N, C-alpha and C positions, 0 to 999 in steps of 0.2 A: 268845532273847539266851541265847550264851553266857559265861563265864565272862571270857576273854581280851575279848568286845566291853562287858563289862559295865567292863572296868576299863581301856578305851582311852576309853571315854564319863565316867566320872570323872575322867581323867587330862586329856580335853579341858575339861568342865564347873569343875575344880577349878584350871584352869591350875597342874598340876603334874606331872612326870616321869611316865612311865607305869611304872616301877619304883617309885616311892611309892604309887603307886596301885595295884598290884599288891599292896604291904605293906598296904596298908588293907583293901582286900578278902579276902585271905587272916586277918588278922588278924579281920576281921569273923568271916567263916564258921567260924574255929579257937575264936574262940570260943562260938559256939553251939554247935559240937558237942561243945565238952568242958560246956558248960550242959546238955544234951540228956543226956549220958553219965552226969552227975550226978543225970538224974531231976529236975533246972531245968525247968521253963518257961519262953520267950521271948514275952516280949510287945512287940510294936511298935504304937504307935497308928497308927491309920489305913490300916494295913497287913493283922496280922493277929497269931496265935499257931500257937505250934508247942509241941507238946509230948509226951512218949511214953507211949504205951498198951502196957501190956502184956496179951500172950495166952497164957494156959494150954496148956499141951502136952494132946492131943487123941490119939485114933486115927484112922486115916482109911484112905483104899483108895488102893495105886499105881492110878494111872487105867491104865497097859499090862498089869499082869496081874492085879491085883481084888484083889490079897493084902494084909491089912491090916499097916496098918507105923503106926510110933511117929511123931506130929511131937512135936517138942521144941517149951517155953514158950520165947517169943522178945518180944520188944520193937520198937516201929516208929514213926519219927516220924509224926507226925499234924498237918497243916496247917490251920487253922479261919483262913476269910478273914475280914477289919474292915469294916462296915460300910460306911467310906468306900470300900476299896478295891471292894466288890462295885456301890456305886453310881455308882462313875466309869467300871467296865469294861459296865455296863448303861446310862450315861449315852446319850440319844437327841442325835448332831448334827443341829442346825439348820443349814441351806441348801440 
């Protein structure tokens, strides 16, 4: 599912204008990005949690030339799936 499909689904289910659904989705995503940039975690019960993992700088080898290079420290978002979501995805359907 892509962002535009999410917006369309929200508009249909909430019976709101697509423009209002777009504002809602954008607001949620922008709030999540702001929280992660501030090193705050995000926990959505039944879905999962997001946090930022920090990686130290290190030296490595350039894959093409084999020369040693310096890899800068960085931050990456990390998602940990919640128990309820994991169980729903793995639930076997009967029938």
